[in-house]
N, CA, C and O of each residue as an XYZ file, in Angstrom:
716
protein
N       0.435      7.772     -8.473
C      -0.366      8.492     -8.156
C       0.234      9.682     -7.172
O       0.837      9.463     -6.121
N      -0.033     10.883     -7.683
C       0.391     12.193     -6.894
C      -0.579     12.477     -5.766
O      -1.773     12.186     -5.838
N       0.036     13.110     -4.631
C      -0.801     13.657     -3.577
C      -1.718     12.441     -2.825
O      -1.765     11.234     -3.064
N      -2.404     13.237     -1.850
C      -3.117     12.314     -1.060
C      -4.395     12.880     -0.667
O      -4.367     14.093     -0.459
N      -5.550     12.270     -0.511
C      -6.833     12.749     -0.096
C      -7.049     12.587      1.165
O      -7.978     13.205      1.685
N      -6.286     11.773      1.881
C      -6.547     11.418      3.292
C      -6.102     12.660      4.095
O      -5.278     13.480      3.690
N      -6.786     12.706      5.356
C      -6.610     13.662      6.418
C      -6.208     12.894      7.731
O      -6.782     13.110      8.798
N      -5.264     12.055      7.600
C      -4.574     11.622      8.984
C      -4.184     12.801      9.685
O      -3.520     13.683      9.141
N      -4.634     12.864     11.074
C      -4.462     13.917     12.197
C      -2.990     14.233     12.288
O      -2.745     15.369     12.695
N      -2.028     13.517     12.014
C      -0.497     13.745     12.219
C       0.146     13.976     10.876
O       1.349     14.239     10.844
N      -0.528     13.902      9.813
C       0.298     13.883      8.580
C       0.152     15.287      7.779
O      -0.916     15.895      7.710
N       1.185     15.658      7.271
C       1.175     16.929      6.384
C       1.281     16.833      4.841
O       1.378     17.817      4.108
N       1.248     15.367      4.368
C       1.398     15.133      3.023
C       0.344     15.846      2.109
O       0.699     16.384      1.061
N      -0.893     15.839      2.507
C      -2.056     16.545      1.814
C      -1.768     17.749      1.505
O      -2.064     18.213      0.405
N      -1.080     18.505      2.538
C      -0.903     19.904      2.486
C       0.233     20.104      1.643
O       0.186     21.139      0.978
N       1.176     19.430      1.507
C       2.555     19.659      0.818
C       2.366     19.149     -0.654
O       2.728     19.847     -1.601
N       1.791     17.920     -0.825
C       1.670     17.306     -2.127
C       0.321     17.566     -2.848
O       0.328     17.387     -4.065
N      -0.927     17.996     -2.213
C      -2.049     18.216     -2.947
C      -2.747     17.163     -2.976
O      -2.383     16.191     -2.314
N      -3.868     17.121     -3.725
C      -4.867     16.015     -3.792
C      -4.488     14.861     -4.762
O      -3.668     15.151     -5.633
N      -4.919     13.729     -4.736
C      -4.642     12.661     -5.620
C      -4.864     12.997     -7.236
O      -5.830     13.547     -7.765
N      -3.788     12.544     -7.771
C      -3.927     12.622     -9.340
C      -3.267     11.416     -9.977
O      -2.044     11.282    -10.004
N      -4.089     10.580    -10.468
C      -3.469      9.504    -11.238
C      -3.186      9.707    -12.537
O      -3.918     10.340    -13.298
N      -1.838      9.046    -12.928
C      -1.436      9.161    -14.226
C      -2.150      8.333    -14.981
O      -2.708      7.385    -14.428
N      -2.275      8.528    -16.407
C      -2.831      7.511    -17.381
C      -1.962      6.377    -17.484
O      -0.733      6.355    -17.407
N      -2.836      5.360    -17.686
C      -2.160      3.946    -17.830
C      -1.109      3.987    -18.811
O       0.006      3.513    -18.595
N      -1.419      4.502    -19.803
C      -0.585      4.634    -21.111
C       0.866      5.354    -20.829
O       1.982      4.965    -21.173
N       0.541      6.369    -20.192
C       1.912      7.170    -19.758
C       2.729      6.441    -18.631
O       3.937      6.673    -18.575
N       2.222      5.674    -17.830
C       2.929      4.762    -17.080
C       3.731      3.671    -17.934
O       4.957      3.580    -17.981
N       2.894      2.938    -18.537
C       3.447      1.932    -19.474
C       4.724      2.302    -20.318
O       5.756      1.633    -20.380
N       4.426      3.659    -21.044
C       5.583      4.050    -21.935
C       6.757      4.408    -20.986
O       7.885      4.062    -21.337
N       6.608      5.001    -19.935
C       7.657      5.292    -19.230
C       8.454      4.073    -18.736
O       9.685      4.098    -18.732
N       7.722      2.967    -18.303
C       8.429      1.779    -17.808
C       8.979      1.018    -19.091
O      10.060      0.432    -19.069
N       8.220      1.065    -20.128
C       8.887      0.468    -21.368
C      10.305      1.292    -21.772
O      11.239      0.568    -22.116
N      10.506      2.549    -21.758
C      11.482      3.411    -22.076
C      12.597      2.958    -20.962
O      13.775      2.825    -21.294
N      12.165      2.736    -19.656
C      13.185      2.418    -18.799
C      13.753      1.033    -19.016
O      14.957      0.818    -18.881
N      12.939      0.153    -19.330
C      13.310     -1.137    -19.670
C      14.387     -1.096    -21.021
O      15.416     -1.773    -21.052
N      14.007     -0.289    -21.991
C      14.889     -0.206    -23.227
C      16.088      0.344    -22.828
O      17.071      0.112    -23.532
N      16.219      1.097    -21.737
C      17.632      1.757    -21.283
C      18.532      0.872    -20.307
O      19.617      1.167    -19.805
N      17.679     -0.456    -20.160
C      18.522     -1.509    -19.363
C      17.870     -1.699    -17.968
O      18.279     -2.669    -17.330
N      17.064     -1.042    -17.486
C      16.556     -1.082    -16.078
C      15.760     -2.397    -16.030
O      14.964     -2.727    -16.908
N      16.012     -3.050    -15.037
C      15.182     -4.501    -15.046
C      14.151     -4.412    -13.760
O      13.517     -5.433    -13.493
N      13.964     -3.272    -12.981
C      13.278     -3.161    -12.041
C      12.540     -1.764    -11.792
O      13.197     -0.725    -11.860
N      11.282     -1.744    -11.527
C      10.695     -0.412    -11.322
C       9.787     -0.486    -10.140
O       9.234     -1.544     -9.837
N       9.600      0.776     -9.374
C       8.755      0.921     -8.214
C       7.550      1.758     -8.630
O       7.767      2.877     -9.095
N       6.403      1.352     -8.515
C       5.352      2.284     -8.618
C       5.198      2.907     -7.140
O       5.222      2.205     -6.129
N       5.041      4.263     -7.132
C       5.176      4.928     -5.924
C       4.066      5.985     -6.035
O       3.774      6.680     -7.008
N       3.379      5.932     -4.499
C       2.280      6.820     -4.303
C       2.228      6.782     -2.823
O       2.598      5.787     -2.200
N       1.803      7.780     -2.290
C       1.463      8.058     -0.766
C       0.511      7.053     -0.474
O       0.701      6.356      0.523
N      -0.602      6.846     -1.269
C      -1.675      6.051     -1.129
C      -1.948      5.346     -2.477
O      -2.931      5.627     -3.163
N      -1.057      4.442     -2.814
C      -1.094      3.786     -4.244
C      -2.326      3.069     -4.515
O      -2.741      3.003     -5.672
N      -2.944      2.529     -3.557
C      -4.205      1.968     -3.738
C      -5.392      2.731     -4.245
O      -6.349      2.150     -4.756
N      -5.336      3.943     -4.113
C      -6.320      4.921     -4.506
C      -6.161      5.192     -5.913
O      -7.009      5.908     -6.447
N      -5.128      4.693     -6.655
C      -4.968      4.807     -8.174
C      -6.126      4.553     -8.867
O      -6.710      3.478     -8.727
N      -6.602      5.582     -9.738
C      -7.610      5.363    -10.512
C      -8.975      5.896    -10.130
O      -9.875      6.077    -10.949
N      -9.072      6.140     -8.811
C     -10.566      6.358     -8.396
C     -10.742      7.900     -8.803
O     -11.892      8.335     -8.734
N      -9.808      8.703     -9.186
C     -10.102      9.845     -9.814
C     -10.327     10.216    -11.281
O     -10.409     11.333    -11.792
N     -10.415      8.851    -11.898
C     -10.309      8.836    -13.413
C     -11.690      8.547    -13.753
O     -12.527      8.015    -13.024
N     -11.837      8.981    -15.009
C     -13.304      8.663    -15.668
C     -12.890      7.748    -16.969
O     -12.153      8.295    -17.790
N     -13.285      6.470    -17.207
C     -13.817      5.669    -15.979
C     -12.842      5.257    -15.121
O     -11.674      5.060    -15.459
N     -13.311      5.110    -13.945
C     -12.324      4.610    -12.759
C     -11.462      3.472    -13.098
O     -11.860      2.602    -13.873
N     -10.339      3.437    -12.574
C      -9.444      2.364    -12.815
C      -9.080      1.614    -11.325
O      -9.361      2.054    -10.210
N      -8.522      0.622    -11.578
C      -8.238     -0.158    -10.335
C      -6.611     -0.254    -10.263
O      -6.027     -0.386    -11.339
N      -5.894     -0.200     -9.148
C      -4.497     -0.253     -8.883
C      -4.142     -1.768     -9.397
O      -3.197     -1.944    -10.166
N      -4.976     -2.882     -8.917
C      -4.583     -4.126     -9.366
C      -4.463     -4.481    -10.748
O      -3.690     -5.329    -11.194
N      -5.452     -3.630    -11.543
C      -5.278     -3.798    -13.052
C      -4.156     -3.057    -13.516
O      -3.616     -3.477    -14.539
N      -3.643     -1.922    -12.906
C      -2.317     -1.322    -13.329
C      -1.141     -2.237    -13.093
O      -0.210     -2.279    -13.898
N      -1.176     -3.015    -11.929
C      -0.164     -3.771    -11.556
C      -0.043     -5.071    -12.651
O       1.037     -5.497    -13.059
N      -1.169     -5.530    -12.984
C      -0.902     -6.677    -14.264
C      -0.404     -6.123    -15.541
O       0.330     -6.781    -16.279
N      -0.842     -4.771    -15.846
C      -0.561     -4.249    -17.238
C       0.904     -3.896    -17.202
O       1.653     -4.236    -18.118
N       1.345     -3.175    -16.085
C       2.666     -2.753    -15.888
C       3.663     -4.122    -15.913
O       4.635     -4.301    -16.646
N       3.141     -4.989    -14.929
C       4.043     -6.203    -14.893
C       4.167     -6.988    -16.049
O       5.024     -7.871    -16.042
N       3.296     -6.786    -17.278
C       3.582     -7.432    -18.320
C       4.400     -6.799    -19.582
O       4.507     -7.300    -20.701
N       4.972     -5.521    -19.096
C       5.873     -4.980    -20.050
C       6.962     -5.765    -20.381
O       7.699     -6.176    -19.485
N       7.217     -6.099    -21.833
C       8.158     -6.982    -22.094
C       9.736     -6.611    -21.681
O      10.139     -5.465    -21.879
N      10.541     -7.545    -21.147
C      11.859     -7.103    -20.543
C      11.917     -6.756    -19.152
O      13.003     -6.740    -18.571
N      10.572     -6.404    -18.419
C      10.520     -5.971    -17.151
C      10.666     -7.289    -16.367
O      10.012     -8.302    -16.614
N      11.677     -7.160    -15.308
C      11.943     -8.442    -14.533
C      11.314     -8.414    -13.145
O      10.878     -9.434    -12.613
N      11.279     -7.110    -12.531
C      10.709     -6.916    -11.325
C       9.923     -5.788    -11.015
O      10.427     -4.705    -11.311
N       8.798     -5.781    -10.485
C       7.964     -4.737    -10.204
C       7.443     -4.654     -8.907
O       6.782     -5.569     -8.417
N       7.721     -3.527     -8.276
C       7.533     -3.251     -6.829
C       6.502     -2.099     -6.758
O       6.272     -1.409     -7.750
N       5.897     -1.905     -5.594
C       5.048     -0.716     -5.276
C       4.965     -0.346     -3.750
O       4.956     -1.185     -2.849
N       4.917      0.764     -3.604
C       4.689      1.465     -2.210
C       3.729      2.664     -2.303
O       3.692      3.192     -3.415
N       3.008      3.150     -1.424
C       2.695      2.612     -0.330
C       1.091      2.117     -0.083
O       0.154      2.801     -0.492
N       0.926      1.009      0.545
C      -0.510      0.680      0.371
C      -1.113      1.248      1.831
O      -0.526      1.094      2.902
N      -2.350      1.908      1.671
C      -3.249      2.239      2.742
C      -4.192      1.175      3.079
O      -4.948      0.726      2.218
N      -4.190      0.753      4.260
C      -5.305     -0.540      4.830
C      -6.680      0.039      4.444
O      -7.591     -0.745      4.178
N      -6.865      1.277      4.402
C      -8.242      1.646      3.958
C      -8.931      1.458      2.685
O     -10.149      1.495      2.511
N      -7.939      1.233      1.738
C      -8.100      1.247      0.269
C      -7.682     -0.103     -0.454
O      -8.145     -0.450     -1.540
N      -6.727     -0.840      0.300
C      -6.070     -1.782     -0.160
C      -6.954     -2.919     -0.463
O      -7.400     -3.549      0.496
N      -7.276     -3.278     -1.679
C      -8.240     -4.429     -2.189
C      -7.532     -5.612     -2.028
O      -6.311     -5.628     -2.183
N      -8.233     -6.711     -1.702
C      -7.830     -8.134     -1.754
C      -7.384     -8.329     -3.264
O      -6.491     -9.158     -3.441
N      -7.869     -7.700     -4.324
C      -7.632     -7.799     -5.634
C      -6.160     -7.434     -5.832
O      -5.587     -8.054     -6.727
N      -5.414     -6.480     -5.108
C      -4.128     -6.061     -5.183
C      -3.068     -7.358     -4.765
O      -2.009     -7.598     -5.345
N      -3.565     -8.031     -3.750
C      -2.886     -9.322     -3.297
C      -2.894    -10.388     -4.392
O      -1.929    -11.056     -4.762
N      -4.161    -10.431     -4.850
C      -4.102    -11.393     -5.975
C      -3.516    -11.131     -7.417
O      -3.037    -11.981     -8.168
N      -3.651     -9.808     -7.641
C      -2.637     -9.252     -8.726
C      -1.106     -9.684     -8.552
O      -0.466    -10.285     -9.416
N      -0.630     -9.299     -7.339
C       0.879     -9.647     -7.129
C       0.946    -11.139     -7.314
O       1.793    -11.541     -8.112
N       0.153    -12.061     -6.677
C       0.177    -13.500     -6.778
C       0.284    -13.976     -8.336
O       0.962    -14.935     -8.705
N      -0.556    -13.087     -9.242
C      -0.770    -13.695    -10.485
C       0.055    -13.001    -11.569
O      -0.054    -13.274    -12.764
N       0.936    -12.028    -11.038
C       1.893    -11.262    -11.930
C       3.244    -11.758    -11.698
O       3.788    -11.558    -10.612
N       3.787    -12.351    -12.578
C       5.088    -13.122    -12.437
C       6.269    -11.967    -11.922
O       7.121    -12.257    -11.083
N       6.177    -10.742    -12.509
C       7.272     -9.861    -12.282
C       7.154     -9.053    -10.944
O       8.108     -8.447    -10.455
N       5.737     -9.106    -10.323
C       5.576     -8.557     -9.058
C       6.309     -9.154     -7.909
O       6.283    -10.364     -7.687
N       6.945     -8.320     -7.199
C       7.756     -8.921     -6.150
C       6.858     -9.130     -4.860
O       6.093     -8.216     -4.553
N       6.892     -9.958     -4.302
C       5.979    -10.631     -3.076
C       6.522     -9.792     -1.852
O       7.184    -10.332     -0.967
N       6.202     -8.407     -1.842
C       6.455     -7.347     -0.868
C       5.370     -6.473     -0.722
O       4.818     -5.934     -1.681
N       5.006     -6.297      0.594
C       3.804     -5.416      0.825
C       4.081     -4.476      1.952
O       4.185     -4.930      3.091
N       4.206     -3.211      1.720
C       4.201     -2.132      2.689
C       2.933     -1.615      3.271
O       2.361     -0.711      2.662
N       2.444     -2.056      4.326
C       0.992     -1.509      4.550
C       1.144     -0.926      5.977
O       1.062     -1.683      6.945
N       1.377      0.484      6.141
C       1.264      1.076      7.425
C       0.017      1.007      8.214
O      -0.968      1.668      7.885
N       0.027      0.247      9.222
C      -1.190      0.131      9.911
C      -1.235      1.132     11.101
O      -2.319      1.245     11.672
N      -0.250      1.823     11.510
C      -0.054      2.867     12.319
C      -0.471      2.509     13.902
O       0.141      3.028     14.836
N      -1.308      1.797     14.059
C      -1.790      1.539     15.389
C      -2.700      0.070     15.423
O      -3.505     -0.225     14.539
N      -2.441     -0.675     16.472
C      -3.332     -1.752     16.746
C      -4.751     -1.508     17.380
O      -5.591     -2.399     17.505
N      -4.906     -0.331     17.728
C      -6.102     -0.027     18.495
C      -7.168      0.851     17.714
O      -6.910      1.950     17.223
N      -8.337      0.250     17.668
C      -9.432      0.982     16.856
C      -9.662      2.355     17.472
O      -9.991      3.215     16.656
N      -9.567      2.700     18.607
C      -9.927      4.044     19.129
C      -8.731      4.798     18.541
O      -9.062      5.812     17.928
N      -7.463      4.550     18.581
C      -6.474      5.420     18.284
C      -6.401      5.589     16.708
O      -5.980      6.628     16.201
N      -6.830      4.524     15.980
C      -6.832      4.690     14.658
C      -7.982      5.756     14.201
O      -7.877      6.529     13.248
N      -9.040      5.643     15.029
C     -10.211      6.561     14.801
C      -9.746      8.003     15.032
O     -10.045      8.951     14.306
N      -8.919      8.062     16.215
C      -8.554      9.380     16.530
C      -7.513      9.961     15.518
O      -7.493     11.174     15.313
N      -6.595      9.063     14.843
C      -5.703      9.423     13.821
C      -6.466      9.700     12.415
O      -5.879     10.209     11.460
N      -7.566      9.391     12.388
C      -8.569      9.585     11.136
C      -8.063      8.647      9.975
O      -7.942      9.030      8.811
N      -7.790      7.413     10.409
C      -7.140      6.554      9.488
C      -8.047      6.081      8.483
O      -7.640      6.014      7.323
N      -9.455      5.675      8.823
C     -10.373      5.179      8.273
C     -10.336      3.695      8.052
O     -11.030      3.165      7.184
N      -9.461      2.971      8.900
C      -9.581      1.610      8.779
C      -9.616      1.012     10.215
O      -9.521      1.767     11.183
N      -9.748     -0.294     10.363
C      -9.801     -0.858     11.648
C      -8.613     -2.083     11.684
O      -8.043     -2.481     10.667
N      -8.382     -2.543     12.905
C      -7.297     -3.479     12.949
C      -7.753     -4.651     12.342
O      -6.949     -5.453     11.866
N      -9.244     -4.877     12.300
C      -9.837     -6.229     11.703
C      -9.610     -6.056     10.144
O      -9.347     -7.030      9.439
N      -9.720     -4.800      9.650
C      -9.568     -4.641      8.098
C      -8.052     -5.098      7.868
O      -7.736     -5.977      7.066
N      -7.196     -4.423      8.638
C      -5.800     -4.697      8.430
C      -5.438     -6.346      8.479
O      -4.826     -6.936      7.589
N      -5.948     -6.948      9.704
C      -5.665     -8.322      9.791
C      -6.162     -9.048      8.489
O      -5.433     -9.917      8.009
N      -7.284     -8.762      7.927
C      -8.057     -9.371      6.961
C      -7.087     -9.341      5.737
O      -6.967    -10.369      5.071
N      -6.452     -8.318      5.435
C      -5.404     -8.164      4.228
C      -4.294     -8.817      4.556
O      -3.658     -9.346      3.645
N      -3.850     -8.916      5.851
C      -2.567     -9.932      6.230
C      -2.998    -11.255      5.800
O      -2.338    -11.930      5.010
N      -4.179    -11.657      6.350
C      -4.573    -13.153      6.149
C      -4.753    -13.345      4.640
O      -4.526    -14.470      4.194
N      -5.098    -12.471      3.890
C      -5.148    -12.704      2.265
C      -3.781    -12.664      1.716
O      -3.581    -13.333      0.702
N      -2.858    -12.023      2.196
C      -1.606    -12.167      1.678
C      -0.906    -13.417      2.184
O      -0.397    -14.146      1.333
N      -0.815    -13.764      3.510
C      -0.531    -15.216      3.853
C      -1.142    -16.365      3.067
O      -0.467    -17.277      2.590
N      -2.426    -16.268      2.965
C      -3.157    -17.329      2.054
C      -2.537    -17.337      0.694
O      -2.092    -18.415      0.298
N      -2.450    -16.334     -0.042
C      -1.935    -16.294     -1.437
C      -0.545    -16.592     -1.635
O      -0.144    -17.364     -2.507
N       0.371    -15.824     -0.621
C       1.793    -15.666     -0.808
C       2.386    -15.873      0.526
O       2.684    -14.907      1.230
N       2.559    -17.010      0.877
C       2.798    -17.440      2.283
C       4.351    -16.847      2.708
O       4.630    -16.612      3.884
N       5.249    -16.657      1.672
C       6.434    -16.395      1.747
C       6.651    -14.756      1.583
O       7.779    -14.284      1.725
N       5.737    -14.085      1.337
C       5.575    -12.621      1.021
C       6.235    -11.824      2.099
O       6.043    -12.298      3.219
N       7.013    -10.664      2.056
C       7.519     -9.906      2.945
C       6.322     -8.984      3.329
O       5.652     -8.534      2.400
N       6.004     -8.675      4.549
C       5.099     -7.452      4.987
C       5.853     -6.571      5.864
O       6.476     -7.005      6.833
N       5.812     -5.442      5.569
C       6.493     -4.350      6.439
C       5.441     -3.210      6.834
O       4.352     -3.222      6.260
N       5.662     -2.424      7.595
C       4.654     -1.545      8.093
C       5.447     -0.273      8.695
O       6.662     -0.283      8.891
N       4.639      0.771      8.948
C       4.952      1.838      9.960
C       3.986      1.786     11.204
O       2.878      1.275     11.041
N       4.264      2.177     12.169
C       3.599      2.314     13.363
C       3.930      3.341     14.351
O       5.103      3.661     14.542
N       2.901      3.907     15.028
C       3.257      5.388     15.765
C       2.799      4.944     17.241
O       1.636      4.616     17.480
N       3.748      4.962     18.142
C       3.320      4.485     19.565
C       3.545      6.061     20.404
O       4.380      6.922     20.125
N       2.595      6.087     21.402
C       2.724      7.332     22.115
C       1.803      8.473     21.485
O       1.907      9.675     21.731
N       0.879      7.872     20.623
C      -0.039      9.092     19.988
C      -0.817      9.769     21.273
O      -1.148      9.150     22.284
N      -1.014     11.002     21.052
C      -1.878     11.557     22.254
C      -3.083     10.892     22.397
O      -3.895     10.664     21.500
N      -3.172     10.560     23.690
C      -4.564      9.831     24.295
C      -4.102      8.181     24.262
O      -4.840      7.354     24.798
N      -3.129      7.860     23.752
C      -2.885      6.342     23.758
C      -2.802      5.827     25.279
O      -2.036      6.394     26.059
N      -3.547      4.815     25.664
C      -3.578      4.065     26.960
C      -2.729      2.918     26.786
O      -2.354      2.584     25.662
N      -2.387      2.262     27.882
C      -1.695      1.118     27.997
C      -2.308     -0.028     27.181
O      -1.572     -0.787     26.549
N      -3.636     -0.166     27.183
C      -4.328     -1.027     26.498
C      -4.284     -0.783     24.970
O      -4.283     -1.755     24.214
N      -4.251      0.423     24.511
C      -4.082      0.901     23.091
C      -2.683      0.085     22.638
O      -2.592     -0.720     21.711
N      -1.658      0.504     23.519
C      -0.240      0.123     23.275
C      -0.264     -1.337     23.140
O       0.306     -1.899     22.206
N      -0.878     -1.931     24.005
C      -0.844     -3.563     24.003
C      -1.575     -4.277     22.765
O      -1.224     -5.369     22.317
N      -2.649     -3.504     22.271
C      -3.280     -3.862     20.960
C      -2.263     -3.632     19.852
O      -2.348     -4.444     18.930
N      -1.436     -2.816     19.755
C      -0.493     -2.662     18.791
C       0.560     -3.785     18.876
O       0.986     -4.399     17.898
N       0.908     -3.969     20.077
C       1.890     -5.105     20.190
C       1.239     -6.488     19.761
O       1.939     -7.310     19.169
N      -0.117     -6.761     20.058
C      -0.777     -7.954     19.788
C      -0.751     -7.986     18.163
O      -0.566     -9.089     17.648
N      -0.922     -6.865     17.324
C      -0.879     -6.915     16.022
C       0.476     -7.448     15.476
O       0.593     -8.382     14.683
N       1.534     -6.679     16.048
C       2.882     -7.099     15.819
C       3.299     -8.505     15.966
O       3.994     -9.094     15.138
N       2.780     -9.088     17.210
C       3.173    -10.586     17.341
C       2.363    -11.349     16.506
O       2.850    -12.438     16.200
N       1.158    -11.064     16.003
C       0.241    -11.903     15.103
C       0.882    -11.952     13.677
O       1.026    -13.013     13.070
N       1.289    -10.627     13.140
C       1.662    -10.640     11.810
C       3.067    -10.891     11.651
O       3.401    -11.230     10.515
N       4.030    -10.800     12.577
C       5.347    -11.140     12.439
C       5.985    -10.342     11.162
O       6.511    -10.967     10.241
N       5.913     -9.123     11.172
C       6.455     -8.207     10.173
C       7.941     -8.547      9.868
O       8.693     -9.042     10.708
N       8.293     -8.246      8.618
C       9.621     -8.436      8.241
C      10.443     -7.000      8.648
O      11.662     -7.003      8.822
N       9.752     -5.983      8.754
C      10.521     -4.528      9.157
C       9.343     -3.846      9.650
O       8.271     -3.919      9.048
N       9.500     -3.157     10.767
C       8.549     -2.136     11.098
C       9.243     -0.871     11.478
O      10.200     -0.893     12.251
N       8.755      0.298     10.922
C       9.220      1.628     11.090
C       8.594      2.313     12.139
O       8.907      3.477     12.390
């Protein structure tokens, strides 16, 4: 998916890359098949907000379905994807990774802050509870999956308690990597 429709207060991506535009499934499958024919063993589906894939299409598509379809391309050994936005990441994406043998057990989910008031100020559109629900589903279905994230500390207006809320999430999740 190209672009991003979000308007996080700190981000310039929607201005520089434009609105979200999903590619047709057939186009993606054709490209992955060609890469496999050239000898590539791994592909990464890339989008600023990959979970929004298909919501701009008629009929609408789901990213979880795309994962299953691309993951079944003959000869593909590993399938990765980035970046998941907690606002749109469905639990079905976790299930698709669990059910697709070629999908790598890796989730990059930038939560940005553990404080609901800071998330609101950032315009993120999700809560710490929603993020933790996603992490719980990952841990239930794929206990050994890697979870990475991005976080911003020192956001304008952040209090000591807001910062401690972020540390709390980091302690609960035990990320593999945090940027």
